[in-house]
NUVEX-309859 format. One record per atom (N, C-alpha, C): x, y, z. Coordinates in steps of 0.05 Angstrom, whole numbers, padded with zeros to 5 digits, always signed. Last residue first. Layout:
XYZ/...
END
This chain:
-00999-00099+00243/-01004-00081+00268/-00977-00059+00278/-00993-00109+00181/-00988-00100+00205/-00992-00088+00220/-01062-00146+00163/-01039-00129+00161/-01012-00127+00178/-01133-00118+00171/-01119-00140+00173/-01087-00124+00156/-01177-00095+00212/-01159-00086+00201/-01132-00114+00197/-01245-00096+00214/-01221-00114+00218/-01208-00102+00203/-01306-00062+00256/-01274-00061+00229/-01263-00083+00236/-01340-00090+00290/-01355-00072+00273/-01333-00066+00246/-01372-00138+00328/-01350-00125+00321/-01357-00108+00292/-01387-00168+00377/-01411-00137+00366/-01387-00119+00344/-01330-00183+00415/-01361-00183+00405/-01375-00154+00396/-01272-00211+00405/-01290-00197+00415/-01314-00207+00405/-01243-00258+00446/-01270-00264+00426/-01282-00240+00426/-01206-00234+00469/-01194-00246+00453/-01213-00246+00430/-01229-00253+00521/-01229-00223+00505/-01226-00221+00492/-01218-00303+00530/-01251-00302+00523/-01249-00278+00513/-01164-00332+00493/-01187-00320+00527/-01206-00300+00507/-01164-00383+00450/-01159-00348+00461/-01177-00353+00479/-01173-00441+00430/-01159-00429+00453/-01150-00404+00456/-01204-00415+00369/-01200-00436+00379/-01179-00434+00405/-01245-00360+00359/-01214-00371+00352/-01214-00391+00374/-01287-00324+00351/-01282-00344+00362/-01266-00348+00350/-01320-00252+00335/-01307-00268+00336/-01305-00288+00359/-01389-00239+00312/-01362-00231+00346/-01337-00260+00334/-01443-00205+00299/-01417-00220+00287/-01401-00215+00306/-01497-00161+00314/-01491-00184+00297/-01476-00202+00295/-01483-00203+00371/-01504-00202+00350/-01489-00177+00346/-01461-00221+00421/-01449-00209+00405/-01456-00199+00387/-01491-00238+00458/-01466-00260+00452/-01464-00244+00428/-01528-00201+00471/-01511-00209+00498/-01487-00226+00485/-01561-00208+00429/-01543-00190+00427/-01525-00190+00453/-01535-00273+00400/-01565-00258+00415/-01546-00230+00427/-01535-00299+00340/-01537-00292+00367/-01545-00276+00372/-01585-00347+00314/-01574-00328+00305/-01554-00327+00344/-01580-00417+00328/-01595-00394+00327/-01568-00369+00321/-01547-00458+00322/-01567-00466+00297/-01581-00441+00303/-01494-00453+00356/-01522-00468+00370/-01544-00472+00353/-01502-00385+00340/-01488-00406+00349/-01511-00435+00361/-01474-00350+00279/-01490-00359+00290/-01477-00380+00321/-01441-00319+00262/-01460-00303+00258/-01478-00313+00272/-01364-00307+00277/-01383-00322+00279/-01416-00304+00280/-01315-00306+00246/-01332-00286+00248/-01356-00298+00249/-01267-00362+00269/-01291-00355+00259/-01299-00322+00262/-01221-00403+00266/-01228-00387+00272/-01243-00371+00248/-01216-00460+00236/-01241-00455+00255/-01254-00430+00265/-01171-00459+00210/-01194-00467+00191/-01222-00456+00204/-01124-00414+00223/-01133-00427+00224/-01162-00434+00217/-01108-00365+00208/-01105-00379+00193/-01111-00407+00199/-01109-00325+00257/-01121-00319+00229/-01131-00347+00213/-01068-00351+00284/-01099-00353+00292/-01124-00341+00271/-01034-00336+00261/-01032-00361+00263/-01061-00369+00268/-01019-00290+00254/-01038-00295+00234/-01037-00323+00238/-01060-00257+00327/-01034-00271+00307/-01043-00281+00281/-01101-00207+00340/-01098-00231+00329/-01076-00244+00314/-01125-00158+00382/-01107-00161+00353/-01100-00181+00363/-01176-00107+00401/-01164-00139+00407/-01150-00141+00372/-01212-00064+00426/-01196-00071+00409/-01177-00092+00421/-01239-00067+00484/-01259-00046+00459/-01244-00064+00422/-01202-00078+00526/-01216-00098+00497/-01231-00096+00479/-01243-00050+00583/-01222-00056+00570/-01231-00079+00544/-01296-00003+00570/-01292-00015+00584/-01251-00029+00563/-01345+00027+00524/-01322+00024+00534/-01310+00007+00553/-01374+00017+00480/-01362+00040+00489/-01350+00044+00501/-01368-00041+00423/-01368-00027+00448/-01353-00005+00456/-01363-00050+00366/-01372-00031+00377/-01377-00022+00410/-01285-00070+00355/-01317-00071+00373/-01336-00043+00373/-01236-00084+00323/-01250-00068+00329/-01282-00074+00338/-01184-00116+00307/-01206-00122+00314/-01222-00095+00328/-01124-00120+00273/-01135-00120+00289/-01165-00115+00279/-01084-00190+00251/-01111-00176+00243/-01117-00158+00272/-01035-00219+00207/-01043-00210+00237/-01076-00194+00232/-01050-00247+00142/-01034-00234+00167/-01052-00231+00192/-01055-00311+00113/-01057-00286+00116/-01054-00267+00143/-01029-00328+00046/-01017-00338+00074/-01034-00303+00091/-01061-00329+00000/-01049-00350+00014/-01042-00354+00049/-01093-00280+00000/-01110-00310-00018/-01087-00330-00003/-01105-00220+00008/-01091-00246+00022/-01095-00272+00020/-01139-00182-00011/-01117-00185-00018/-01094-00202-00010/-01188-00170+00015/-01174-00149+00018/-01146-00160+00016/-01217-00220+00025/-01225-00205+00014/-01212-00183+00005/-01173-00250+00054/-01174-00267+00025/-01188-00236+00012/-01194-00246+00109/-01169-00239+00100/-01171-00242+00059/-01239-00280+00098/-01241-00250+00100/-01225-00230+00095/-01210-00325+00100/-01231-00324+00077/-01239-00287+00070/-01196-00325+00151/-01184-00332+00126/-01192-00322+00108/-01235-00326+00190/-01224-00304+00179/-01206-00304+00160/-01303-00365+00152/-01277-00358+00156/-01255-00333+00169/-01367-00340+00170/-01344-00350+00161/-01315-00347+00169/-01403-00388+00214/-01393-00365+00206/-01379-00364+00186/-01424-00415+00274/-01419-00421+00243/-01415-00389+00242/-01412-00460+00335/-01410-00431+00323/-01415-00442+00286/-01436-00492+00389/-01432-00494+00354/-01426-00473+00344/-01387-00498+00446/-01411-00486+00427/-01411-00489+00401/-01354-00537+00490/-01360-00525+00466/-01378-00521+00465/-01372-00510+00556/-01367-00535+00535/-01366-00520+00507/-01350-00447+00591/-01359-00461+00567/-01353-00495+00559/-01307-00433+00642/-01311-00435+00625/-01338-00443+00607/-01282-00385+00687/-01300-00408+00687/-01290-00402+00653/-01235-00349+00701/-01229-00379+00707/-01262-00397+00698/-01220-00309+00689/-01237-00310+00716/-01238-00342+00719/-01206-00307+00630/-01188-00302+00663/-01195-00311+00691/-01252-00347+00602/-01248-00330+00613/-01222-00332+00632/-01274-00389+00545/-01252-00395+00572/-01246-00362+00578/-01314-00424+00506/-01310-00389+00505/-01296-00389+00537/-01299-00478+00456/-01310-00467+00479/-01301-00435+00482/-01330-00496+00393/-01309-00495+00411/-01310-00478+00436/-01339-00521+00341/-01339-00526+00354/-01321-00517+00376/-01352-00493+00271/-01332-00497+00293/-01344-00509+00319/-01365-00478+00195/-01368-00486+00233/-01345-00492+00240/-01377-00439+00148/-01371-00452+00163/-01371-00456+00194/-01398-00405+00094/-01403-00407+00123/-01394-00429+00124/-01382-00370+00042/-01389-00393+00049/-01386-00393+00069/-01426-00309+00035/-01405-00321+00039/-01402-00346+00043/-01488-00289+00046/-01475-00307+00017/-01452-00314+00017/-01475-00265+00096/-01485-00299+00092/-01489-00307+00070/-01450-00222+00085/-01433-00242+00105/-01442-00271+00097/-01493-00202+00067/-01478-00202+00042/-01453-00227+00054/-01528-00197+00111/-01538-00211+00098/-01510-00224+00072/-01498-00162+00135/-01499-00174+00146/-01503-00198+00127/-01456-00121+00092/-01482-00126+00108/-01482-00146+00123/-01399-00093+00082/-01409-00122+00077/-01419-00119+00105/-01338-00065+00044/-01359-00063+00071/-01378-00079+00069/-01271-00065+00045/-01293-00077+00042/-01308-00067+00055/-01216-00027+00018/-01231-00030+00042/-01257-00046+00038/-01153-00055-00006/-01166-00031+00003/-01185-00040+00024/-01113-00094-00010/-01125-00079-00044/-01147-00062-00028/-01095-00105+00042/-01072-00090+00022/-01090-00075-00003/-01153-00076+00078/-01124-00096+00069/-01117-00079+00059/-01216-00076+00133/-01188-00066+00106/-01163-00088+00104/-01277-00096+00129/-01256-00091+00130/-01236-00088+00109/-01328-00061+00166/-01313-00060+00146/-01286-00079+00159/-01398-00081+00173/-01379-00096+00172/-01352-00082+00152/-01457-00042+00188/-01438-00057+00166/-01411-00059+00181/-01519-00033+00213/-01491-00045+00218/-01474-00048+00187/-01573-00021+00188/-01553+00006+00193/-01519-00012+00196/-01610-00049+00176/-01610-00030+00156/-01579-00011+00162/-01609-00085+00213/-01603-00102+00190/-01595-00074+00171/-01577-00069+00279/-01592-00073+00254/-01590-00081+00223/-01538-00035+00306/-01534-00064+00307/-01558-00074+00288/-01555+00013+00326/-01523+00012+00312/-01527-00024+00290/-01596-00001+00351/-01610+00019+00332/-01572+00017+00308/-01583-00018+00395/-01599-00029+00377/-01600-00020+00353/-01518+00003+00431/-01542+00008+00416/-01554-00010+00400/-01470-00022+00483/-01485-00030+00456/-01517-00019+00448/-01457-00015+00531/-01467+00008+00514/-01472-00005+00496/-01442-00071+00553/-01417-00048+00536/-01432-00029+00512/-01488-00067+00592/-01469-00059+00605/-01436-00050+00579/-01522-00086+00551/-01520-00065+00563/-01496-00052+00578/-01501-00134+00529/-01498-00118+00507/-01500-00083+00516/-01459-00160+00588/-01485-00161+00570/-01479-00136+00547/-01400-00197+00588/-01408-00168+00593/-01436-00167+00576/-01394-00262+00597/-01375-00241+00615/-01389-00212+00625/-01439-00310+00588/-01426-00289+00587/-01417-00270+00609/-01455-00378+00587/-01448-00353+00610/-01440-00327+00582/-01524-00399+00552/-01497-00397+00560/-01475-00378+00579/-01568-00396+00511/-01570-00398+00543/-01540-00404+00553/-01569-00399+00462/-01556-00376+00476/-01555-00377+00504/-01609-00441+00456/-01583-00436+00437/-01569-00409+00450/-01639-00445+00522/-01644-00444+00492/-01610-00431+00470/-01644-00395+00572/-01648-00431+00555/-01641-00425+00534/-01600-00371+00622/-01625-00375+00605/-01617-00402+00591/-01549-00371+00650/-01562-00349+00636/-01578-00355+00622/-01532-00442+00687/-01535-00426+00662/-01561-00390+00653/-01504-00421+00745/-01520-00426+00733/-01532-00416+00703/-01435-00394+00748/-01464-00401+00769/-01483-00413+00738/-01386-00374+00748/-01394-00406+00726/-01413-00404+00744/-01392-00314+00767/-01387-00322+00733/-01394-00353+00721/-01375-00329+00817/-01403-00313+00808/-01407-00318+00782/-01351-00384+00847/-01349-00370+00826/-01372-00352+00814/-01368-00404+00895/-01356-00389+00903/-01342-00371+00875/-01404-00436+00878/-01418-00413+00897/-01393-00397+00898/-01414-00477+00839/-01393-00466+00832/-01412-00440+00846/-01462-00511+00829/-01443-00513+00851/-01428-00494+00858/-01477-00516+00782/-01490-00496+00800/-01480-00499+00835/-01445-00541+00752/-01445-00513+00750/-01451-00500+00769/-01475-00589+00751/-01446-00587+00780/-01447-00558+00779/-01522-00592+00725/-01509-00581+00759/-01498-00581+00768/-01489-00560+00664/-01501-00570+00679/-01497-00577+00711/-01418-00567+00652/-01443-00562+00642/-01464-00568+00658/-01346-00535+00683/-01369-00549+00670/-01401-00543+00669/-01317-00494+00704/-01315-00511+00691/-01333-00523+00670/-01351-00494+00761/-01350-00471+00741/-01339-00485+00711/-01339-00524+00788/-01358-00532+00783/-01364-00509+00759/-01304-00510+00835/-01293-00528+00804/-01314-00532+00791/-01323-00491+00875/-01309-00473+00855/-01307-00488+00836/-01331-00519+00926/-01347-00512+00915/-01344-00477+00889/-01290-00561+00927/-01327-00567+00919/-01342-00543+00902/-01259-00532+00934/-01256-00535+00919/-01284-00546+00900/-01269-00517+00988/-01274-00499+00966/-01260-00503+00940/-01269-00562+01006/-01294-00554+01006/-01295-00525+00988/-01216-00580+01006/-01231-00586+01000/-01263-00580+00989/-01194-00544+01045/-01190-00541+01025/-01204-00552+01004/-01221-00557+01092/-01222-00545+01085/-01226-00530+01054/-01204-00612+01097/-01220-00607+01098/-01237-00576+01088/-01139-00592+01107/-01142-00611+01077/-01172-00606+01074/-01146-00574+01149/-01147-00552+01132/-01143-00563+01098/-01163-00617+01181/-01183-00600+01186/-01174-00575+01157/-01116-00651+01178/-01148-00660+01167/-01159-00633+01157/-01078-00622+01199/-01081-00626+01174/-01098-00639+01156/-01105-00624+01259/-01109-00604+01246/-01098-00608+01208/-01095-00689+01257/-01122-00674+01256/-01129-00649+01248/-01037-00681+01256/-01046-00696+01236/-01073-00689+01247/-01032-00658+01306/-01019-00643+01282/-01030-00654+01265/-01100-00665+01351/-01067-00670+01338/-01062-00648+01318/-01133-00616+01395/-01127-00633+01366/-01110-00643+01361/-01121-00601+01435/-01147-00608+01437/-01149-00624+01404/-01064-00589+01477/-01076-00595+01467/-01109-00611+01468/-01048-00544+01543/-01063-00571+01537/-01080-00579+01494/-00997-00503+01513/-01022-00510+01521/-01030-00529+01522/-00924-00503+01526/-00944-00506+01504/-00975-00499+01514/-00873-00474+01537/-00896-00471+01558/-00919-00480+01540/-00847-00462+01488/-00826-00477+01510/-00856-00475+01543/-00867-00482+01435/-00873-00473+01453/-00862-00482+01478/-00833-00494+01370/-00843-00501+01394/-00846-00478+01409/-00805-00454+01340/-00838-00451+01332/-00850-00471+01359/-00761-00454+01350/-00766-00432+01344/-00794-00437+01352/-00742-00522+01342/-00749-00504+01345/-00761-00470+01355/-00728-00595+01344/-00737-00571+01360/-00731-00550+01348/-00735-00655+01311/-00722-00631+01312/-00743-00621+01328/-00753-00713+01322/-00714-00703+01328/-00712-00671+01324/-00791-00721+01303/-00797-00722+01329/-00771-00715+01347/-00779-00733+01247/-00800-00709+01259/-00803-00713+01291/-00756-00743+01200/-00746-00745+01229/-00754-00727+01249/-00769-00723+01159/-00754-00754+01152/-00749-00759+01187/-00790-00675+01166/-00808-00693+01147/-00788-00717+01154/-00738-00651+01170/-00762-00654+01197/-00777-00673+01184/-00699-00658+01128/-00703-00661+01150/-00725-00679+01176/-00733-00623+01102/-00728-00651+01083/-00726-00665+01109/-00734-00580+01120/-00753-00584+01111/-00756-00620+01100/-00674-00571+01114/-00695-00566+01144/-00712-00583+01142/-00663-00559+01069/-00652-00584+01073/-00663-00586+01102/-00708-00508+01051/-00700-00543+01035/-00699-00559+01051/-00692-00467+01063/-00709-00476+01083/-00709-00516+01066/-00664-00438+01028/-00664-00438+01053/-00667-00445+01063/-00704-00448+00981/-00679-00457+00980/-00662-00453+01007/-00744-00426+00995/-00750-00452+00990/-00723-00462+00993/-00738-00374+00998/-00742-00377+01028/-00741-00412+01019/-00727-00366+00938/-00696-00348+00959/-00716-00373+00990/-00775-00374+00914/-00765-00376+00915/-00730-00376+00929/-00816-00323+00939/-00806-00360+00945/-00792-00375+00943/-00788-00295+00919/-00788-00292+00953/-00791-00319+00959/-00805-00297+00866/-00771-00292+00877/-00765-00299+00908/-00855-00292+00875/-00840-00317+00868/-00810-00315+00867/-00871-00236+00894/-00871-00258+00913/-00865-00286+00889/-00855-00208+00841/-00842-00207+00868/-00844-00228+00885/-00880-00232+00804/-00856-00242+00808/-00838-00237+00831/-00933-00224+00829/-00923-00254+00821/-00899-00258+00824/-00939-00163+00814/-00931-00182+00841/-00929-00209+00843/-00930-00158+00763/-00906-00161+00776/-00901-00170+00806/-00988-00185+00759/-00959-00192+00738/-00931-00185+00756/-01019-00155+00789/-01027-00185+00793/-00993-00190+00778/-01011-00100+00769/-01006-00104+00795/-01008-00132+00791/-01023-00107+00708/-00998-00107+00722/-00992-00109+00749/-01080-00124+00713/-01063-00143+00707/-01030-00144+00710/-01117-00090+00748/-01107-00116+00764/-01082-00133+00742/-01101-00022+00760/-01104-00046+00733/-01096-00072+00748/-01125+00009+00815/-01100+00002+00798/-01123-00014+00782/-01149-00010+00878/-01146+00010+00864/-01127+00001+00841/-01203-00073+00868/-01178-00061+00876/-01161-00048+00851/-01254-00091+00849/-01246-00078+00859/-01216-00067+00871/-01255-00149+00803/-01235-00131+00812/-01246-00102+00816/-01306-00181+00800/-01301-00164+00767/-01277-00137+00781/-01311-00202+00846/-01324-00184+00845/-01317-00165+00821/-01291-00261+00837/-01315-00258+00855/-01325-00226+00850/-01231-00252+00814/-01258-00276+00805/-01284-00265+00816/-01206-00208+00836/-01218-00210+00805/-01231-00229+00795/-01199-00224+00887/-01224-00198+00885/-01233-00205+00854/-01169-00276+00876/-01197-00266+00898/-01217-00242+00882/-01119-00240+00868/-01137-00252+00853/-01167-00262+00864/-01115-00202+00900/-01126-00190+00892/-01141-00215+00859/-01107-00239+00957/-01124-00227+00948/-01138-00217+00932/-01060-00273+00923/-01091-00288+00935/-01108-00271+00935/-01020-00237+00926/-01030-00239+00900/-01055-00260+00904/-01015-00210+00980/-01031-00190+00956/-01040-00206+00931/-01004-00257+01007/-01023-00239+01015/-01036-00218+00998/-00951-00260+00984/-00986-00281+00980/-01002-00269+00991/-00933-00223+00998/-00934-00225+00965/-00958-00239+00962/-00919-00230+01053/-00929-00195+01045/-00944-00204+01018/-00894-00268+01052/-00928-00262+01069/-00939-00245+01058/-00845-00260+01024/-00858-00286+01021/-00892-00278+01033/-00822-00216+01051/-00836-00203+01025/-00855-00230+01015/-00808-00249+01103/-00827-00218+01095/-00842-00211+01070/-00788-00280+01084/-00804-00284+01101/-00824-00262+01094/-00724-00253+01066/-00748-00263+01051/-00782-00278+01047/-00723-00229+01110/-00731-00212+01089/-00747-00223+01071/-00703-00280+01142/-00727-00259+01145/-00731-00245+01133/-00660-00305+01101/-00685-00314+01112/-00715-00300+01107/-00621-00257+01114/-00634-00264+01084/-00661-00273+01089/-00613-00258+01173/-00621-00238+01156/-00632-00242+01131/-00588-00314+01165/-00621-00310+01175/-00635-00282+01170/-00548-00299+01141/-00558-00321+01137/-00598-00312+01143/-00519-00262+01179/-00525-00256+01146/-00547-00276+01130/-00548-00268+01240/-00528-00275+01220/-00538-00269+01185/-00590-00255+01264/-00576-00260+01283/-00550-00274+01267/-00641-00202+01273/-00618-00216+01245/-00591-00229+01266/-00684-00181+01304/-00683-00184+01269/-00670-00198+01261/-00675-00222+01363/-00662-00197+01346/-00675-00198+01324/-00746-00227+01360/-00720-00222+01372/-00688-00236+01376/-00804-00252+01316/-00775-00258+01337/-00755-00237+01337/-00849-00244+01304/-00835-00225+01324/-00813-00236+01328/-00842-00280+01257/-00855-00262+01245/-00842-00236+01273/-00836-00326+01284/-00820-00318+01273/-00813-00290+01262/-00898-00341+01309/-00881-00342+01321/-00847-00319+01303/-00927-00349+01246/-00930-00326+01263/-00912-00321+01288/-00918-00397+01223/-00893-00396+01226/-00906-00363+01240/-00973-00417+01222/-00960-00434+01236/-00934-00425+01241/-01004-00384+01193/-01013-00383+01226/-00990-00401+01236/-00986-00394+01148/-00983-00369+01163/-00986-00364+01184/-01008-00437+01141/-00978-00438+01136/-00971-00411+01159/-01057-00428+01136/-01051-00450+01157/-01017-00446+01167/-01071-00394+01094/-01059-00386+01121/-01065-00399+01143/-01054-00440+01053/-01033-00414+01062/-01038-00407+01090/-01089-00473+01062/-01059-00486+01077/-01044-00461+01071/-01139-00444+01049/-01129-00448+01071/-01103-00462+01077/-01115-00432+00989/-01116-00412+01008/-01127-00425+01031/-01114-00469+00953/-01091-00473+00961/-01096-00446+00993/-01163-00461+00924/-01158-00491+00932/-01141-00480+00955/-01155-00428+00893/-01175-00405+00912/-01168-00439+00935/-01124-00440+00865/-01108-00419+00869/-01130-00418+00901/-01144-00478+00834/-01125-00486+00847/-01115-00462+00869/-01189-00448+00807/-01184-00474+00814/-01159-00473+00837/-01148-00415+00774/-01160-00407+00788/-01181-00424+00814/-01110-00453+00736/-01101-00432+00754/-01123-00416+00776/-01143-00489+00718/-01123-00500+00740/-01111-00477+00758/-01178-00448+00688/-01187-00473+00700/-01175-00482+00724/-01127-00440+00651/-01138-00420+00676/-01159-00437+00696/-01117-00482+00625/-01105-00475+00635/-01107-00453+00656/-01161-00502+00599/-01153-00517+00624/-01130-00507+00643/-01170-00464+00566/-01196-00472+00586/-01191-00484+00609/-01132-00467+00530/-01132-00433+00558/-01157-00451+00574/-01141-00516+00504/-01114-00502+00523/-01127-00483+00537/-01179-00530+00480/-01189-00521+00497/-01163-00524+00516/-01153-00538+00423/-01173-00513+00421/-01179-00514+00455/-01091-00550+00435/-01110-00560+00432/-01133-00538+00429/-01089-00513+00381/-01084-00532+00388/-01067-00534+00415/-01067-00451+00370/-01089-00454+00367/-01090-00478+00370/-01013-00408+00422/-01024-00429+00394/-01056-00429+00381/-00983-00354+00421/-01002-00370+00425/-01008-00381+00416/-00913-00338+00414/-00939-00339+00396/-00956-00362+00414/-00884-00319+00484/-00893-00337+00452/-00914-00337+00446/-00845-00295+00528/-00877-00307+00521/-00870-00314+00486/-00800-00297+00567/-00811-00327+00558/-00839-00327+00545/-00791-00242+00582/-00763-00262+00565/-00777-00290+00548/-00803-00213+00608/-00828-00215+00587/-00814-00233+00564/-00778-00186+00635/-00798-00205+00656/-00809-00218+00635/-00746-00148+00613/-00735-00171+00622/-00758-00187+00628/-00811-00113+00603/-00778-00108+00599/-00769-00138+00599/-00854-00076+00625/-00843-00110+00626/-00815-00123+00627/-00874-00040+00586/-00858-00034+00611/-00838-00057+00621/-00941-00061+00600/-00934-00053+00582/-00897-00043+00605/-00985-00095+00605/-00975-00098+00629/-00950-00078+00606/-01029-00107+00572/-01035-00088+00589/-01015-00091+00615/-01034-00110+00506/-01004-00116+00528/-01015-00099+00547/-01068-00105+00459/-01060-00124+00483/-01036-00128+00510/-01051-00057+00439/-01086-00061+00458/-01078-00083+00466/-00992-00063+00427/-01005-00048+00442/-01021-00051+00460/-00987-00133+00402/-01009-00106+00396/-01016-00087+00423/-00956-00180+00409/-00967-00171+00386/-00970-00147+00374/-00943-00182+00460/-00925-00182+00446/-00938-00175+00417/-00982-00218+00489/-00982-00170+00492/-00960-00174+00480/-01019-00257+00478/-01015-00246+00458/-00995-00219+00468/-01062-00280+00514/-01062-00246+00503/-01047-00234+00486/-01019-00318+00543/-01050-00325+00520/-01057-00296+00500/-00985-00291+00566/-00979-00308+00535/-01000-00309+00531/-01022-00304+00617/-01015-00274+00602/-00999-00282+00568/-01016-00357+00621/-01047-00343+00620/-01043-00312+00607/-00969-00370+00634/-00980-00376+00614/-01010-00371+00601/-00962-00346+00686/-00944-00327+00652/-00958-00337+00638/-01005-00381+00713/-01012-00349+00710/-00988-00340+00683/-00984-00427+00711/-01006-00420+00701/-01009-00398+00688/-00928-00411+00745/-00935-00429+00718/-00957-00419+00696/-00954-00406+00793/-00945-00389+00774/-00934-00392+00749/-00985-00447+00805/-00998-00429+00794/-00981-00405+00784/-00950-00487+00810/-00961-00491+00781/-00982-00467+00779/-00920-00465+00850/-00913-00465+00828/-00928-00467+00801/-00962-00468+00890/-00956-00446+00881/-00932-00444+00855/-00964-00523+00897/-00984-00509+00892/-00979-00482+00880/-00909-00539+00923/-00913-00558+00894/-00941-00533+00873/-00904-00507+00965/-00887-00515+00942/-00894-00523+00911/-00945-00524+00993/-00950-00504+00977/-00928-00496+00952/-00935-00585+01004/-00960-00566+00991/-00960-00543+00981/-00891-00558+01041/-00889-00572+01011/-00909-00568+00997/-00909-00523+01079/-00899-00515+01067/-00886-00531+01037/-00941-00562+01113/-00956-00544+01097/-00938-00535+01070/-00892-00599+01139/-00922-00612+01109/-00927-00595+01089/-00873-00555+01161/-00861-00571+01140/-00874-00593+01115/-00910-00539+01198/-00901-00528+01178/-00887-00539+01156/-00912-00598+01225/-00928-00579+01216/-00925-00564+01195/-00846-00603+01242/-00863-00626+01217/-00891-00621+01210/-00831-00559+01269/-00823-00567+01243/-00846-00582+01225/-00901-00534+01310/-00877-00549+01307/-00863-00548+01277/-00957-00516+01335/-00938-00508+01318/-00917-00531+01327/-00994-00539+01378/-00990-00563+01346/-00968-00544+01321/-00997-00521+01419/-00982-00547+01416/-00978-00555+01387/-01004-00451+01434/-01006-00478+01419/-00984-00494+01412/-00966-00405+01444/-00970-00425+01470/-00990-00453+01451/-00940-00353+01451/-00953-00369+01432/-00946-00392+01439/-00909-00331+01485/-00931-00324+01476/-00942-00339+01460/-00844-00354+01508/-00875-00364+01513/-00905-00362+01507/-00822-00318+01473/-00813-00339+01467/-00839-00364+01472/-00832-00250+01464/-00830-00276+01479/-00830-00296+01474/-00864-00226+01420/-00833-00231+01413/-00820-00257+01438/-00905-00212+01440/-00910-00232+01421/-00880-00241+01412/-00912-00197+01514/-00903-00193+01488/-00900-00209+01465/-00921-00215+01558/-00940-00202+01550/-00938-00197+01527/-00919-00299+01592/-00900-00267+01571/-00931-00245+01562/-00950-00301+01649/-00945-00305+01621/-00933-00280+01601/-00954-00296+01706/-00928-00292+01704/-00922-00304+01668/-01008-00301+01716/-00995-00269+01717/-00966-00271+01712/-01057-00325+01676/-01032-00332+01680/-01006-00304+01687/-01126-00296+01678/-01097-00303+01664/-01072-00307+01679/-01171-00335+01685/-01147-00320+01699/-01124-00323+01689/
END
């Protein structure tokens, strides 16, 4: 039976009765999020830089970012696993932090309903930062999970929404952290001395200790970690990635039996266009245009490189053994013998993002950057880009264009 004297409004101090809420519990969760969200923000910005958005409009999925692009830099090709590591950390950590975020939001729910809305200027700033923080956190985590799980179903483009949302969220996060850090440190040093508005004046009987609740939250994070991290590895461990659909078991067997982002059918590739008699690679540059059949490409010097594929969704492959023509040698065919320039790559793909992509000069010049014709000793399958695809060390998977039709070297 309901206590007739119990407060009926969420703004009443006695409405929230959990004995777990308190400054120490909230401070521990906040400290974990301070470290984790900072890593998420940095790896997210680095991931965006990897697309080289300042190179060409086709690479820039967030036009008009202005000053927010101050940090962008030319993406390197060493180490060759750089993007694989960065994006694996970004996505796996983001999913792992979900229980911590939810527990943190639960722990501060009373403050969202507290009256009056502002008791002072500092309190008003804290309340505004809290609202932006809660809204931004939910938006960033929800859109991120949708992108990983469902190829993104949120209205609008994932890239600008997630990019601008990250800046708004992190600005609120930093403001809130600066305002609350002295209190957090005091609460952690003297957990029994501090009482605040999170502590219920009429707490219910406890069913678990605060340390037990933290173990519960940590167990949830560990479970999510265990069912996500496998997307970064091969073999049986990959099959444990239940929360990363693209990181599931190998899609088939044999040399071409490793992960793909989109199939030839999805990309609208017509087999008649990729056959030996129909397909030509068109290479344009300083001295004109060269058209090459696949058999003519095979008569050029072929090189091999062991490189992974890593996707923005967090999944990656181990190093696959690629063999093909170096991009720098294709540049030499059209007048760039010593200093290969940027290149604009176009695919036979009919629709979808990154049908066209640009690569920087340092990516073209790397001897491991190939127009690949083989993988793991076998011709590329249609789903892996037959008759030819780009493979570049440390580049996001979408810049490793499949079903290449045209390459234009020079100023973009």
